[in-house]
All heavy atoms as an XYZ file, in Angstrom:
788
protein
N      30.173      7.468    -33.212
C      28.930      6.746    -33.170
C      29.147      5.252    -33.264
O      28.447      4.487    -32.669
C      28.031      7.249    -34.307
C      26.672      6.607    -34.340
S      25.862      7.006    -32.807
C      24.616      5.780    -32.785
N      30.152      4.831    -34.014
C      30.398      3.402    -34.182
C      30.749      2.759    -32.853
O      30.396      1.625    -32.605
C      31.502      3.161    -35.195
C      31.071      3.451    -36.602
C      32.132      3.065    -37.586
C      31.619      3.359    -38.979
N      32.473      2.816    -40.006
N      31.436      3.492    -32.001
C      31.816      2.939    -30.712
C      30.587      2.716    -29.837
O      30.504      1.730    -29.129
C      32.802      3.869    -30.005
N      29.621      3.627    -29.896
C      28.417      3.501    -29.085
C      27.615      2.289    -29.524
O      27.167      1.489    -28.716
C      27.561      4.788    -29.173
C      26.233      4.595    -28.474
C      28.307      5.952    -28.575
N      27.414      2.125    -30.843
C      26.648      0.993    -31.336
C      27.406     -0.303    -31.108
O      26.838     -1.324    -30.799
C      26.297      1.183    -32.839
C      25.607     -0.042    -33.399
C      25.410      2.402    -33.011
N      28.707     -0.269    -31.243
C      29.510     -1.462    -31.040
C      29.460     -1.950    -29.602
O      29.479     -3.141    -29.343
N      29.415     -1.021    -28.645
C      29.345     -1.391    -27.235
C      27.986     -1.991    -26.894
O      27.886     -2.813    -26.016
C      29.562     -0.161    -26.345
C      30.955      0.367    -26.338
C      31.010      1.562    -25.420
C      32.293      2.329    -25.561
N      32.283      3.545    -24.758
N      26.958     -1.530    -27.569
C      25.600     -1.927    -27.257
C      25.293     -3.265    -27.908
O      25.228     -3.367    -29.112
C      24.631     -0.848    -27.754
C      23.276     -0.929    -27.158
C      23.255     -0.541    -25.695
O      24.266     -0.291    -25.066
N      22.089     -0.523    -25.131
N      25.141     -4.319    -27.132
C      24.869     -5.627    -27.682
C      23.396     -5.978    -27.655
O      22.991     -6.963    -28.226
N      22.575     -5.175    -27.026
C      21.167     -5.499    -26.850
C      20.298     -5.131    -28.032
O      20.596     -5.466    -29.188
N      19.247     -4.423    -27.741
C      18.245     -4.075    -28.740
C      18.817     -3.182    -29.843
O      18.532     -3.384    -31.021
C      17.068     -3.368    -28.064
C      15.887     -3.009    -28.938
C      15.268     -4.271    -29.522
C      14.870     -2.243    -28.147
N      19.665     -2.248    -29.471
C      20.256     -1.346    -30.455
C      21.180     -2.100    -31.413
O      21.161     -1.862    -32.618
C      21.018     -0.221    -29.759
C      21.468      0.938    -30.621
C      20.279      1.608    -31.276
C      22.230      1.941    -29.795
N      21.969     -3.029    -30.893
C      22.832     -3.843    -31.742
C      22.034     -4.733    -32.672
O      22.388     -4.914    -33.843
N      20.918     -5.282    -32.179
C      20.061     -6.123    -33.006
C      19.401     -5.297    -34.108
O      19.326     -5.733    -35.262
C      18.995     -6.793    -32.136
C      18.084     -7.790    -32.821
C      18.888     -9.000    -33.291
C      16.997     -8.233    -31.869
N      18.944     -4.100    -33.768
C      18.341     -3.213    -34.768
C      19.366     -2.840    -35.833
O      19.047     -2.804    -37.019
C      17.782     -1.964    -34.086
C      17.042     -1.057    -35.011
C      15.804     -1.408    -35.506
C      17.586      0.156    -35.389
C      15.123     -0.576    -36.367
C      16.914      0.998    -36.242
C      15.667      0.628    -36.730
N      20.595     -2.584    -35.416
C      21.656     -2.260    -36.367
C      21.946     -3.445    -37.281
O      22.189     -3.278    -38.472
C      22.926     -1.837    -35.627
C      23.990     -1.356    -36.567
O      23.740     -0.514    -37.433
N      25.184     -1.883    -36.412
N      21.895     -4.647    -36.732
C      22.126     -5.846    -37.529
C      21.058     -6.005    -38.610
O      21.358     -6.246    -39.770
C      22.136     -7.088    -36.632
C      22.261     -8.433    -37.332
C      23.674     -8.615    -37.854
C      21.894     -9.544    -36.376
N      19.792     -5.843    -38.234
C      18.702     -6.008    -39.195
C      18.608     -4.858    -40.191
O      18.033     -5.010    -41.256
C      17.363     -6.186    -38.485
C      17.190     -7.557    -37.900
C      16.970     -7.730    -36.559
C      17.278     -8.675    -38.702
C      16.818     -8.989    -36.017
C      17.136     -9.945    -38.174
C      16.896    -10.100    -36.825
N      19.148     -3.707    -39.848
C      19.122     -2.583    -40.784
C      20.349     -2.566    -41.681
O      20.564     -1.621    -42.431
C      19.009     -1.257    -40.029
O      20.181     -1.011    -39.290
N      21.166     -3.586    -41.615
C      22.341     -3.675    -42.467
C      23.423     -2.678    -42.109
O      24.172     -2.237    -42.975
N      23.518     -2.295    -40.852
C      24.531     -1.340    -40.414
C      24.132      0.113    -40.646
O      24.937      1.008    -40.452
N      22.882      0.351    -41.065
C      22.447      1.716    -41.352
C      22.392      2.568    -40.092
O      22.678      3.758    -40.130
C      21.081      1.714    -42.032
N      22.037      1.953    -38.969
C      21.981      2.709    -37.719
C      23.380      3.135    -37.296
O      23.579      4.238    -36.805
C      21.322      1.867    -36.625
C      21.119      2.545    -35.288
C      20.201      3.742    -35.447
C      20.549      1.578    -34.289
N      24.335      2.283    -37.527
C      25.723      2.589    -37.175
C      26.215      3.804    -37.959
O      26.978      4.618    -37.447
C      26.596      1.372    -37.478
C      27.997      1.483    -36.981
C      28.743      0.175    -37.171
O      28.117     -0.853    -37.452
O      29.964      0.207    -37.019
N      25.781      3.936    -39.185
C      26.188      5.056    -40.024
C      25.191      6.211    -39.962
O      25.403      7.227    -40.603
C      26.327      4.600    -41.476
C      27.392      3.550    -41.630
O      28.406      3.604    -40.947
N      27.161      2.591    -42.492
N      24.119      6.050    -39.240
C      23.045      7.041    -39.120
C      22.539      7.494    -40.492
O      22.387      8.674    -40.758
C      23.486      8.245    -38.294
C      23.609      8.000    -36.805
C      24.076      9.254    -36.105
C      22.314      7.533    -36.207
N      22.294      6.539    -41.356
C      21.801      6.880    -42.685
C      20.289      7.096    -42.653
O      19.614      6.757    -41.682
C      22.136      5.782    -43.687
O      21.312      4.665    -43.486
N      19.785      7.638    -43.741
C      18.358      7.916    -43.836
C      17.551      6.628    -43.924
O      16.365      6.590    -43.646
C      18.073      8.839    -45.041
C      16.665      9.394    -44.956
C      18.280      8.092    -46.346
C      16.425     10.543    -45.875
N      18.213      5.529    -44.266
C      17.533      4.252    -44.406
C      17.559      3.428    -43.122
O      17.293      2.231    -43.154
C      18.164      3.453    -45.550
C      18.079      4.156    -46.863
C      19.212      4.719    -47.428
C      16.876      4.284    -47.526
C      19.145      5.371    -48.626
C      16.797      4.946    -48.732
C      17.932      5.495    -49.287
N      17.862      4.050    -42.001
C      17.982      3.320    -40.746
C      16.667      2.672    -40.339
O      16.664      1.610    -39.727
C      18.467      4.250    -39.636
N      15.538      3.250    -40.680
C      14.252      2.656    -40.322
C      13.862      1.526    -41.261
O      13.073      0.670    -40.901
C      13.152      3.721    -40.326
C      13.242      4.779    -39.247
C      12.126      5.792    -39.427
C      13.177      4.168    -37.880
N      14.404      1.536    -42.467
C      14.090      0.480    -43.419
C      12.634      0.521    -43.853
O      12.023      1.575    -43.954
N      12.073     -0.647    -44.089
C      10.687     -0.719    -44.534
C       9.731     -1.049    -43.394
O       8.539     -1.242    -43.607
C      10.518     -1.763    -45.652
C      10.890     -3.148    -45.163
C      11.313     -1.379    -46.879
C      10.443     -4.248    -46.075
N      10.255     -1.099    -42.178
C       9.427     -1.493    -41.041
C       8.209     -0.591    -40.816
O       7.144     -1.107    -40.496
C      10.274     -1.594    -39.772
C      11.231     -2.768    -39.796
S      10.441     -4.352    -40.161
C       9.396     -4.536    -38.740
N       8.291      0.729    -40.976
C       7.076      1.524    -40.798
C       5.981      1.162    -41.802
O       4.797      1.095    -41.447
C       7.544      2.968    -41.000
C       8.981      2.936    -40.657
C       9.465      1.592    -41.108
N       6.361      0.872    -43.050
C       5.359      0.502    -44.048
C       4.752     -0.860    -43.722
O       3.536     -1.043    -43.812
C       5.962      0.478    -45.456
C       4.955      0.036    -46.492
C       3.976      0.915    -46.933
C       4.968     -1.254    -46.998
C       3.040      0.520    -47.865
C       4.032     -1.663    -47.920
C       3.065     -0.773    -48.358
O       2.135     -1.182    -49.259
N       5.582     -1.801    -43.328
C       5.082     -3.129    -42.984
C       4.147     -3.038    -41.785
O       3.076     -3.658    -41.764
C       6.263     -4.091    -42.714
C       5.783     -5.405    -42.137
C       7.057     -4.323    -43.982
N       4.519     -2.246    -40.794
C       3.683     -2.080    -39.607
C       2.351     -1.428    -39.954
O       1.294     -1.859    -39.480
C       4.400     -1.236    -38.562
O       5.576     -1.885    -38.149
N       2.384     -0.393    -40.794
C       1.149      0.274    -41.194
C       0.256     -0.664    -41.997
O      -0.970     -0.662    -41.838
C       1.460      1.531    -42.007
N       0.850     -1.489    -42.834
C       0.083     -2.447    -43.616
C      -0.584     -3.481    -42.712
O      -1.760     -3.825    -42.909
C       1.004     -3.130    -44.618
O       0.299     -4.077    -45.371
N       0.137     -3.964    -41.722
C      -0.433     -4.922    -40.775
C      -1.560     -4.284    -39.982
O      -2.609     -4.902    -39.757
C       0.664     -5.475    -39.851
C       1.607     -6.371    -40.655
C       0.070     -6.246    -38.674
C       2.839     -6.791    -39.899
N      -1.371     -3.042    -39.572
C      -2.414     -2.336    -38.820
C      -3.673     -2.189    -39.665
O      -4.791     -2.406    -39.186
C      -1.894     -0.969    -38.335
C      -0.865     -1.168    -37.227
C      -3.036     -0.083    -37.848
C      -0.112      0.082    -36.838
N      -3.516     -1.856    -40.940
C      -4.689     -1.724    -41.820
C      -5.388     -3.066    -42.021
O      -6.618     -3.127    -42.070
C      -4.296     -1.123    -43.167
C      -3.990      0.349    -43.115
S      -5.335      1.362    -42.470
C      -6.585      1.120    -43.717
N      -4.633     -4.154    -42.119
C      -5.251     -5.471    -42.247
C      -6.012     -5.843    -40.988
O      -7.117     -6.395    -41.063
C      -4.194     -6.533    -42.550
C      -3.663     -6.448    -43.954
C      -2.594     -7.491    -44.218
O      -2.228     -8.264    -43.339
N      -2.093     -7.499    -45.444
N      -5.448     -5.521    -39.835
C      -6.148     -5.800    -38.584
C      -7.380     -4.923    -38.426
O      -8.398     -5.371    -37.892
C      -5.201     -5.618    -37.397
C      -4.075     -6.645    -37.286
C      -3.139     -6.279    -36.145
C      -4.635     -8.041    -37.088
N      -7.290     -3.675    -38.894
C      -8.458     -2.805    -38.854
C      -9.580     -3.337    -39.744
O     -10.754     -3.122    -39.464
C      -8.085     -1.383    -39.277
C      -7.464     -0.505    -38.212
C      -7.056      0.845    -38.805
C      -8.419     -0.291    -37.060
N      -9.209     -4.031    -40.820
C     -10.208     -4.629    -41.699
C     -11.028     -5.693    -40.999
O     -12.187     -5.930    -41.342
N     -10.452     -6.337    -39.993
C     -11.184     -7.343    -39.229
C     -12.066     -6.724    -38.155
O     -13.048     -7.322    -37.749
C     -10.197     -8.312    -38.579
C      -9.422     -9.144    -39.540
S      -8.312    -10.213    -38.621
C      -7.048    -10.461    -39.846
N     -11.693     -5.536    -37.708
C     -12.385     -4.899    -36.588
C     -13.374     -3.833    -37.059
O     -14.489     -3.741    -36.552
C     -11.354     -4.270    -35.612
C     -12.041     -3.531    -34.493
C     -10.431     -5.342    -35.069
N     -12.989     -3.041    -38.027
C     -13.776     -1.888    -38.466
C     -14.614     -2.238    -39.704
O     -14.106     -2.781    -40.678
C     -12.836     -0.725    -38.798
O     -13.547      0.332    -39.372
N     -15.875     -1.909    -39.637
C     -16.754     -2.166    -40.785
C     -16.424     -1.269    -41.968
O     -16.564     -1.674    -43.115
C     -18.206     -1.965    -40.385
C     -18.713     -3.055    -39.501
C     -20.184     -2.956    -39.291
N     -20.601     -4.033    -38.422
C     -21.831     -4.263    -38.103
N     -22.785     -3.487    -38.571
N     -22.138     -5.265    -37.310
N     -15.997     -0.018    -41.699
C     -15.672      0.893    -42.797
C     -14.529      0.360    -43.641
O     -14.571      0.414    -44.869
C     -15.326      2.298    -42.284
C     -16.508      3.061    -41.758
C     -16.500      3.141    -40.247
O     -15.659      2.551    -39.594
N     -17.462      3.868    -39.693
N     -13.482     -0.152    -42.993
C     -12.341     -0.671    -43.729
C     -12.738     -1.940    -44.481
O     -12.327     -2.149    -45.627
C     -11.146     -0.941    -42.783
C      -9.973     -1.547    -43.525
C     -10.722      0.341    -42.088
N     -13.557     -2.767    -43.875
C     -14.014     -3.980    -44.546
C     -14.863     -3.641    -45.769
O     -14.748     -4.275    -46.820
C     -14.808     -4.847    -43.573
C     -15.166     -6.199    -44.144
C     -15.828     -7.103    -43.121
O     -15.690     -6.847    -41.914
O     -16.477     -8.056    -43.556
N     -15.704     -2.610    -45.644
C     -16.517     -2.188    -46.793
C     -15.642     -1.617    -47.907
O     -15.910     -1.841    -49.086
C     -17.558     -1.167    -46.354
C     -18.670     -1.770    -45.510
C     -19.585     -0.724    -44.913
O     -19.396      0.484    -45.200
O     -20.488     -1.101    -44.152
N     -14.597     -0.875    -47.536
C     -13.681     -0.356    -48.552
C     -12.993     -1.504    -49.288
O     -12.775     -1.435    -50.492
C     -12.611      0.552    -47.914
C     -13.066      1.952    -47.677
S     -11.709      3.047    -47.219
C     -11.384      2.547    -45.550
N     -12.653     -2.542    -48.556
C     -12.001     -3.694    -49.168
C     -12.927     -4.371    -50.181
O     -12.488     -4.847    -51.222
C     -11.592     -4.689    -48.091
C     -10.743     -5.817    -48.620
C     -10.368     -6.819    -47.575
N      -9.612     -6.195    -46.494
C      -9.417     -6.748    -45.308
N      -9.927     -7.924    -45.057
N      -8.731     -6.129    -44.395
N     -14.227     -4.394    -49.896
C     -15.193     -5.037    -50.780
C     -15.570     -4.171    -51.977
O     -16.176     -4.667    -52.924
C     -16.450     -5.401    -50.001
C     -16.217     -6.509    -48.993
C     -17.470     -6.834    -48.233
C     -17.213     -7.918    -47.200
N     -18.427     -8.212    -46.424
N     -15.213     -2.884    -51.963
C     -15.550     -1.974    -53.057
C     -14.752     -2.252    -54.326
O     -15.058     -1.706    -55.376
C     -15.317     -0.520    -52.641
C     -16.349      0.009    -51.683
C     -16.056      1.426    -51.252
O     -15.121      2.062    -51.804
O     -16.750      1.902    -50.350
N     -13.718     -3.018    -54.222
C     -12.908     -3.328    -55.399
C     -11.706     -2.414    -55.513
O     -11.048     -2.097    -54.520
N     -11.433     -1.991    -56.743
C     -10.225     -1.198    -57.030
C     -10.218      0.140    -56.288
O      -9.192      0.560    -55.748
C     -10.111     -0.973    -58.540
C      -8.866     -0.255    -58.970
C      -7.608     -1.072    -58.786
O      -7.691     -2.309    -58.760
O      -6.532     -0.461    -58.657
N     -11.350      0.825    -56.259
C     -11.413      2.129    -55.581
C     -11.171      1.981    -54.081
O     -10.466      2.801    -53.469
C     -12.759      2.790    -55.834
N     -11.719      0.950    -53.494
C     -11.512      0.714    -52.066
C     -10.076      0.337    -51.760
O      -9.508      0.760    -50.756
N      -9.489     -0.451    -52.641
C      -8.091     -0.855    -52.453
C      -7.172      0.354    -52.521
O      -6.238      0.481    -51.740
C      -7.697     -1.881    -53.516
C      -6.327     -2.495    -53.281
C      -5.962     -3.489    -54.363
N      -5.900     -2.880    -55.680
C      -4.851     -2.191    -56.151
N      -3.793     -2.015    -55.398
N      -4.875     -1.679    -57.364
N      -7.459      1.255    -53.458
C      -6.645      2.481    -53.554
C      -6.758      3.328    -52.301
O      -5.771      3.895    -51.829
C      -7.081      3.309    -54.762
C      -6.611      2.755    -56.060
C      -6.973      3.678    -57.184
N      -6.742      3.061    -58.462
C      -7.268      3.469    -59.585
N      -8.084      4.508    -59.594
N      -6.996      2.853    -60.708
N      -7.967      3.410    -51.747
C      -8.170      4.202    -50.537
C      -7.435      3.569    -49.343
O      -6.820      4.273    -48.532
C      -9.656      4.320    -50.244
C     -10.007      5.502    -49.390
C     -11.470      5.817    -49.514
C     -11.515      7.210    -49.934
N     -12.518      8.038    -49.967
N      -7.480      2.247    -49.258
C      -6.760      1.562    -48.180
C      -5.257      1.778    -48.332
O      -4.552      2.015    -47.342
C      -7.116      0.058    -48.166
C      -8.557     -0.123    -47.678
C      -6.158     -0.726    -47.278
C      -9.077     -1.537    -47.763
N      -4.749      1.711    -49.549
C      -3.315      1.964    -49.778
C      -2.936      3.389    -49.404
O      -1.857      3.637    -48.859
C      -2.960      1.703    -51.240
C      -2.895      0.243    -51.602
C      -2.570      0.021    -53.068
O      -2.343      1.016    -53.800
O      -2.538     -1.148    -53.474
N      -3.833      4.342    -49.686
C      -3.566      5.733    -49.316
C      -3.496      5.865    -47.795
O      -2.590      6.522    -47.265
C      -4.657      6.633    -49.881
C      -4.439      8.093    -49.605
C      -5.552      8.951    -50.184
O      -6.607      8.443    -50.552
N      -5.317     10.231    -50.268
N      -4.429      5.244    -47.074
C      -4.398      5.289    -45.616
C      -3.153      4.588    -45.073
O      -2.585      5.014    -44.071
C      -5.653      4.659    -45.019
C      -6.913      5.463    -45.238
C      -8.133      4.837    -45.429
C      -6.883      6.851    -45.251
C      -9.290      5.566    -45.629
C      -8.030      7.590    -45.449
C      -9.236      6.937    -45.637
O     -10.378      7.664    -45.828
N      -2.721      3.526    -45.757
C      -1.502      2.833    -45.342
C      -0.291      3.745    -45.479
O       0.580      3.784    -44.600
C      -1.305      1.554    -46.175
O      -2.449      0.708    -46.017
C      -0.070      0.795    -45.737
N      -0.236      4.511    -46.563
C       0.889      5.447    -46.741
C       0.860      6.546    -45.687
O       1.910      6.941    -45.160
C       0.863      6.049    -48.141
C       1.419      5.096    -49.176
C       1.405      5.736    -50.500
N      -0.012      5.735    -50.873
C      -0.505      5.548    -52.077
N       0.260      5.450    -53.068
N      -1.763      5.496    -52.319
N      -0.319      7.060    -45.356
C      -0.408      8.064    -44.298
C       0.041      7.474    -42.962
O       0.736      8.122    -42.186
C      -1.824      8.613    -44.171
C      -2.264      9.482    -45.318
C      -3.593      9.502    -45.731
C      -1.372     10.294    -46.008
C      -4.006     10.297    -46.786
C      -1.773     11.085    -47.056
C      -3.103     11.085    -47.438
O      -3.500     11.871    -48.480
N      -0.380      6.246    -42.685
C       0.050      5.574    -41.463
C       1.552      5.370    -41.428
O       2.175      5.468    -40.376
N       2.128      5.088    -42.610
C       3.576      4.918    -42.702
C       4.294      6.204    -42.312
O       5.296      6.175    -41.590
C       3.976      4.498    -44.132
O       3.327      3.274    -44.450
C       5.467      4.338    -44.263
N       3.784      7.338    -42.782
C       4.410      8.620    -42.425
C       4.347      8.879    -40.928
O       5.325      9.334    -40.322
C       3.741      9.758    -43.194
C       3.981      9.784    -44.696
C       3.156     10.885    -45.343
C       5.448      9.962    -44.995
N       3.207      8.579    -40.326
C       3.056      8.797    -38.882
C       3.994      7.878    -38.108
O       4.698      8.319    -37.187
C       1.585      8.576    -38.462
C       1.438      8.558    -36.959
C       0.692      9.651    -39.064
N       4.021      6.596    -38.483
C       4.908      5.659    -37.795
C       6.372      5.998    -38.011
O       7.188      5.867    -37.094
C       4.627      4.228    -38.264
C       3.340      3.594    -37.754
C       3.111      2.242    -38.425
C       3.365      3.446    -36.251
N       6.731      6.455    -39.204
C       8.122      6.846    -39.476
C       8.540      8.019    -38.604
O       9.652      8.034    -38.062
C       8.308      7.217    -40.945
O       8.096      6.117    -41.761
N       7.663      9.007    -38.492
C       7.981     10.171    -37.661
C       8.158      9.751    -36.200
O       9.114     10.169    -35.531
C       6.893     11.228    -37.786
N       7.254      8.902    -35.722
C       7.337      8.444    -34.333
C       8.593      7.617    -34.095
O       9.322      7.834    -33.117
C       6.083      7.635    -33.963
C       6.132      7.047    -32.598
C       5.969      7.847    -31.483
C       6.354      5.691    -32.418
C       6.025      7.311    -30.206
C       6.419      5.145    -31.153
C       6.252      5.953    -30.044
N       8.880      6.669    -34.991
C      10.042      5.809    -34.809
C      11.351      6.575    -34.943
O      12.292      6.333    -34.188
C      10.006      4.648    -35.793
C       8.965      3.613    -35.449
C       8.943      2.464    -36.441
O       9.596      2.501    -37.472
N       8.175      1.438    -36.120
N      11.421      7.499    -35.886
C      12.667      8.256    -36.041
C      12.913      9.150    -34.829
O      14.047      9.276    -34.367
C      12.649      9.068    -37.326
O      11.597     10.013    -37.310
N      11.861      9.749    -34.302
C      11.997     10.562    -33.099
C      12.442      9.700    -31.921
O      13.332     10.086    -31.153
C      10.675     11.263    -32.774
C      10.731     12.133    -31.551
C      11.370     13.362    -31.592
C      10.163     11.714    -30.363
C      11.435     14.166    -30.462
C      10.224     12.502    -29.234
C      10.855     13.723    -29.277
N      11.858      8.503    -31.803
C      12.222      7.605    -30.704
C      13.672      7.154    -30.807
O      14.389      7.131    -29.800
C      11.312      6.373    -30.704
O       9.977      6.753    -30.515
N      14.122      6.790    -32.003
C      15.506      6.372    -32.187
C      16.455      7.533    -31.891
O      17.487      7.352    -31.232
C      15.727      5.816    -33.615
C      17.201      5.656    -33.931
C      15.006      4.494    -33.783
N      16.101      8.730    -32.329
C      16.958      9.897    -32.074
C      17.059     10.188    -30.577
O      18.154     10.475    -30.068
C      16.411     11.111    -32.818
N      15.944     10.087    -29.862
C      15.974     10.332    -28.419
C      16.789      9.259    -27.703
O      17.542      9.557    -26.776
C      14.555     10.368    -27.843
C      13.742     11.574    -28.255
S      14.274     13.079    -27.420
C      15.313     13.832    -28.617
N      16.648      8.014    -28.151
C      17.404      6.924    -27.528
C      18.894      7.109    -27.760
O      19.699      6.946    -26.835
C      16.923      5.581    -28.076
C      17.626      4.403    -27.449
C      17.415      4.085    -26.108
C      18.502      3.626    -28.183
C      18.062      3.013    -25.531
C      19.150      2.554    -27.605
C      18.929      2.246    -26.278
O      19.576      1.201    -25.712
N      19.276      7.448    -28.980
C      20.694      7.657    -29.270
C      21.238      8.862    -28.511
O      22.385      8.853    -28.067
C      20.911      7.825    -30.775
C      20.695      6.578    -31.615
C      20.794      6.908    -33.093
C      21.675      5.496    -31.233
N      20.423      9.888    -28.348
C      20.848     11.057    -27.574
C      21.052     10.684    -26.107
O      22.005     11.144    -25.466
C      19.809     12.176    -27.695
C      20.211     13.469    -27.040
C      21.412     14.121    -27.703
O      21.602     13.942    -28.918
O      22.162     14.821    -26.996
N      20.189      9.823    -25.577
C      20.364      9.407    -24.185
C      21.628      8.569    -24.034
O      22.309      8.657    -23.010
C      19.143      8.631    -23.696
O      19.077      7.359    -24.298
N      21.959      7.744    -25.036
C      23.218      6.989    -24.988
C      24.412      7.928    -25.024
O      25.399      7.715    -24.324
C      23.306      6.010    -26.159
C      22.426      4.783    -26.095
C      22.601      3.959    -27.363
C      22.743      3.955    -24.879
N      24.323      8.971    -25.841
C      25.395      9.951    -25.938
C      25.561     10.680    -24.609
O      26.687     10.922    -24.167
C      25.102     10.930    -27.072
C      26.275     11.839    -27.352
O      27.414     11.484    -27.112
N      25.980     13.003    -27.885
N      24.456     11.022    -23.968
C      24.528     11.711    -22.675
C      25.110     10.804    -21.603
O      25.849     11.261    -20.733
C      23.149     12.207    -22.258
C      22.681     13.380    -23.094
O      23.478     14.052    -23.733
N      21.381     13.599    -23.115
N      24.788      9.508    -21.654
C      25.351      8.579    -20.670
C      26.849      8.444    -20.863
O      27.601      8.407    -19.900
C      24.694      7.192    -20.793
C      23.325      7.128    -20.179
S      22.681      5.447    -19.972
C      23.039      4.665    -21.521
N      27.303      8.363    -22.114
C      28.740      8.250    -22.382
C      29.495      9.497    -21.958
O      30.552      9.416    -21.376
C      28.990      7.972    -23.862
C      28.654      6.550    -24.246
O      28.495      5.710    -23.333
O      28.524      6.283    -25.453
N      28.946     10.682    -22.242
C      29.623     11.909    -21.851
C      29.579     12.109    -20.357
O      30.515     12.635    -19.757
C      29.013     13.121    -22.580
O      27.669     13.288    -22.199
N      28.533     11.632    -19.684
C      28.472     11.691    -18.228
C      29.466     10.778    -17.575
O      30.098     11.098    -16.578
N      29.665      9.590    -18.157
C      30.641      8.649    -17.619
C      32.052      9.176    -17.840
O      32.923      9.012    -16.989
C      30.477      7.285    -18.294
N      32.289      9.834    -18.982
C      33.611     10.392    -19.262
C      33.905     11.562    -18.322
O      35.045     11.740    -17.868
C      33.704     10.845    -20.710
N      32.894     12.368    -18.005
C      33.090     13.507    -17.130
C      33.362     13.051    -15.695
O      34.165     13.657    -14.985
C      31.877     14.423    -17.162
N      32.701     11.970    -15.254
C      32.926     11.503    -13.880
C      34.262     10.766    -13.740
O      34.792     10.664    -12.648
C      31.781     10.594    -13.446
O      31.762      9.417    -14.233
N      34.796     10.256    -14.865
C      36.068      9.546    -14.811
C      37.252     10.505    -14.673
O      38.319     10.118    -14.236
C      36.253      8.702    -16.064
N      37.074     11.781    -15.056
C      38.186     12.729    -14.983
C      38.272     13.382    -13.642
O      37.568     13.370    -12.774
C      38.044     13.836    -16.055
O      36.810     14.494    -15.897
C      38.207     13.244    -17.408
């Protein structure tokens, strides 16, 4: 796996750099905190667009707890989507490498 990430200088190499090499080692922390940050930003933007979210924000502590709960649910959805996408991308890189090796023989 290290050879595949090392060869890739584009988006995959940049993602590996920002994840502290976690993608190179395929650790569970490869996604980092990005799904939570993304879900939090989405909830803040929804507060500007949706009246329900804005009303929850004005409710005080109870509304804040509900928004945090929705943020955590959003984090789970984004994590599942991002992990599936990264796995499919890495699988396609693996298939390209094995295809190139098979055609070279």
